[in-house]
N, C-alpha and C positions, 0 to 999 in steps of 0.2 A: 499062188503066184504063177504067172505064165511061164511055161518051160523056156521060152525065148529069153526072158529076163534072168531066170536062174542060171542058164548056160552062160549068158553074157557076163553076169556078175562073177561067176566062178572062174571065168577066163581072165579076170582082172589081173591077178598076180602073174599069170603066164605072159600076158601081153606086156607087162612092165619089164619082164626079163628080156623079151624080144627087142625092146628099146636098147638095153645094155649091149646086145650083140648087133645093133644097127640093122635089124631086120624090119621090113616094112609092114608087118602084120598089125602092129598097134594102131596106126592111123587108118588102115583099111577097115579093120573090124569095128573100131569106134566110129568111123564114118558111116559104115553100114547101119550101126545101131542108131545113129542120129537120123538117118533117112527113114528107117523103119518107124521110130517113135513119132517122127513128123507126120508120116502117113497115118498112123494110128490116132493121133490127136485130131487130124483132119477128118478121119472117118467117123469119129465119135461126135463130131459137130459141136464140140464144146470149146470155148475160148478161141473161136476161129479168128475174131478180130485181132486178138493179141498175137496169135500165131502168125497172121499175115503181117502184122507190124514188125515182128522179129525177123521174118523172112525178107521183108522190105529193107530193113536196116542192114541185113546181110548182103542184099543186092547192092545197096548204096555203098557199103564198104568194099564190095568187089570192084565196082567201077572206080571208086576213089583210090584204092590201093593199086589198081592196074594202070590207070591213066594219069594219076597225079603223083603217086609215090613210086610208080614203075617197079612194082614187086613181081616176082615170078608167080605163075599160076599155083605152083605147089605151096609157096609161102602164103599166098592169099587164102587158099582153101583152108590151110592149117590155122591161120589167124581167125577166120570166120567161125570155124568149128569150135575153137577155144571159147569164143564169146558166146556162141549159141548153146553150148553143151549143157550148162546148168539151167538156163531159162527153159529150154525145151524139156529137160529132165523133170523139172518142177511141174510143168504143165501135164506131162504124161503121168507122173506118179500120184499127183494130188487127188485124182479121182479113183485110185485103185485101193482095194482093201487087201492088205498084205500081211502075211505072217512071215516076217523076214529074219527073225532072230537066229534060227538054225542055220540058214544060208550064210548070214554074216559071221556066225561063229566059225564055220568052215573056212571062210575067206580070211578071217583074222589069223587063224592057226596056220593057214597056207603061207601068208606073208611072213609070220614069225619063223615057221619051219624052214622056208626057203632061205631066209636070212641066216639063220643059225647053221644050216647045212653048208652054205657057201663059206661061212667062217671056218667051220671044222675042216672042210675039204680044201680050203685056201683057193677057191675058184672065183672069189669076188675081188673087189678093188678097194683101194683106200679112198676115203672121202676127201682127202686133201693132198696137195702136192707136197713133196718133201721140203721144198723151200718155204712153205707156209709156217712150218714149225709146229703145227697142230697135229693131233692124232685122232683117227676115227676110221671106222670101217663101214662102207656102204653096201657091201655084198654085191648082189647081181642087180642092184637097182641104181638108176642114174642119178637120183636125187634123194639125199637123206632127209631133206625137208618134206618132200611128198610122202616118203615112206613113214616118217614120224607122224605126219598129219593123219594118215590112214589109220595107223595103230591107235592114236589118241581118239580119233573120231569113232572107231568101232568099239573101243574098250568099254565105255559105259554101258552100251547096249548089250554086249556079249556077257560081261561080268554080271549084270543084273539078271540076265536070262539064266545063267548058270546058278546064281544064288537062289532064284525062285524055283529052279529044278532040283535044288539041294545037291548039286554036283560040286561039292566043296573041294574034292581032290583036283578036278580039272580046273576049277577056279584058281586054286593055289598054283598049279602049274602055269596057268595063263599069266598070273602076275609075276612069278619068278622068271619066266622066259622073257616077258616084256621088260623087266628090270635089267636082265642080262643084255638085251638088245640096246637099251638106252645107254648102258655103260660102254658097250662096244662102239656105238655111233659117236658118242662124245658131244652131243648137243643138248641144249637146255629144254627144248620143247617136249621131247618124249618123256623125260623124267618128271617134268612138271605135270603133264597130263596124267601120268600114272598116279602121282601123289593125290591129285585132285579127285580122280576116280575112286581111289581107295578111301579117301575121306568121305566121299559121297556114299559109299557102301556102309561105312561105319555109322554115318549120320542116320541112315535108314534104320539101323538097328539100335539107335540111341536108347530107346525105351528099355530094351532088354539088356543092353550092355552097361547102361549107366543109371537111368532114371529110377529103376526098381531096386537098385542096390542100396545096401546100408551105408551109413556115414563112413564106417571104417573101410568098406569095400570101395567107395567112391574116392577116398583119400589115397588108397593103394593104386587105383586106376590113374589118378592125376599124377602121382609120383612116377608111375610107370611111363606115362606119356612124356613127362619132362625128360626122363632118362633116355627115352627113344629119340626125342628131338635132339638132345645133346649128342647122342651117338650118331644120328644121321648127319648132323653138321660136321662132326669130326671125320666121318667116313667120306662125306662129300668132297672134302679137301684132297682126298686120295684118288679121285676119279679123273678120267679124261675130260669130263665136262668142266671141272674146276680148272684143270691145267690149261685147257684151251682158252678159257676166259682170261687166265693170267698171261698167256701168250698175246692175246688181243690187247690186254691192258699194258703190257710192256711195250708193245708196238706203238700205241697211241699216246701213252703216258698222260691219261686224263688228269686235269688239275682240280676238278670239282665234280660233284655228283652229276650235274647235267652232262658233262663230257663223258663220264663213266656210263651213264644211262644210254647215251647215243652210241659211243664207240664200242662198248663191251656188251651191254645187255641187248642193244638193238643192232649190233654188228655194223655200225655206221650208216644205217638205213636213213636216218633223219638227214644226214649230209646229202645222200643221193636224192632224197625228197626235195631238198632245197635246190639242188642242181637241176632236177627235172622241172620244177616249178618255174624257175627262171628261164629255162629253155622254152617251156610250153608257152609262157606269156609273151615271149619274143616272137612267136610265130604269128600266122594270120588267122582270121576268123574261121576259115575252113578247117584248119588244124584244131582250133578250139572246139569246134562242133564235132569233128570226126576223128581227131587224134593225130599224133605225130607218127603213128605206125608201130606195129609190134616189132618190126625188124630194124628200127632206127638205132644205129650203133653210135650216134652222136652222143647219147647219154645212156648210162647204165640204168637198167630197170631198178625201181625202188625196192621191189620185193615186199611191198605192203600192197595187197591186192587192190584195195579200193582206189589207191592212187595210180597204180599201173593201169587199171581200167580207164580212169579219167584221162591220163596222159596218152595212152595208146589207142583208145577208142573214142575219146572226146566227151564233151558234156552230154551229147545225145546218147552215146553208148552207156555212160554211167547212169543217167536218169532211167533209161529203159531197163538196165540190169538191176538196179535197186528196186524198181517197181515190182519186179518178179517176186520179191520176197513177201509182198502183200498177198500172194496167191497161196501161201502156206497157211493151213488151218492150224494155228498154234494150239488151239484148245484141244485138238485131237492128240497132241503129242504127250506121250508118257514122260515121267520125270527123267528117266534115263535118256530118252530121245532129246529132251530139251537140253540136258547137260552136254550131250554129243554135239548138238547144234551150236551151243554157246562156245564150246571148246574149239570147234572148227572155225567159227567166225573170229574168235580171239586169235587163233593161229594166223588167219588171213590178215589180221591187223598188226601182227608183230613180226612174223617171219615169212608170210606170204605162201605162195605155192598151193593155194586151195581153190579159190573161186573160179579161176580160168584155167585150171589144170584138170583135164577130164578124168584121170584116174582117181582124183580126190573128190572133186565136186559132185560126182555121181552119187556119193553117199549123202550129200545134202539134199539132192533131188529125191533120194529114196526116203529120207526123213519126212518128206511132204506127203507120203502115202498115208491113208487112213488107218489108224491102229484100232480097227474094230474087230479084227480076228485075233483072239487070244490064244 
């Protein structure tokens, strides 16, 4: 892997901390990364037409946001960078042969270590306002959604790597610290991702753990699993995650499962989707094609990425963005990479903060790399 990519990836957690302290390094460094990979894609003379199409859309958005939406240059560049970050990362990584597991392991432990250190030293911040009634700790990161998505996205790759290397002690520490983070944060996404990854690892070892066992051993395993599930359900009701869900439920007082699904499980995102859709269709054809703008405060963002791309960058933006996923060679992905990709896409469709958020979507781009170096 190019030393440039290694250094940039390792800087990821540090750059996220600079955002917490309102320092400008994050956007500067990530902007430089975007310019460098654009140059490298152009120099390799592959996907030039698609690269030009992306840059042309960026130019159109620049003119549209400046002269039609009257945004500041800073906001315009930030909005364009957010849109281009994942497509250009996919184009750059898809032709690279990378051995990325060790670097991603370091990055994952950096995120977890920084988070737990900030909790122990009380240098971080709460995830919610006191008036919200919810409890949760976001540490030195500005978004618990983005932090959770990064942990969930990296966990399958790193845990599979550690398992194959037979580093079971480090693997245990990884899951224990990840669970601690999920309990401190108080959101559903992280604990769900941990459980799915753990089940994935168990399934990989199904033949050894279950298939080759005797009938008595299988019965004991099934009973043990049932006890574990019951125990988990009981303990879950004692967590911040459950208590935050109850706060949400008490506030909205859902009368049926549909309302519970929207207000509690989806944090009212479907309501925001309806508001955004009605506002979007009331605008003109130019807005339909190019969006209502990322900084439009008339309507709150949905926080379901595919709809935020549609409403903020228009039909043209959504079409171009989705087309980029065709450039990923899914046949080259290992099973853990596929799980990581599925989890990140699932998060983008439920809690958002993935596809157009550079500190998260970089890892989707990285998954596009060829897994030919073992």
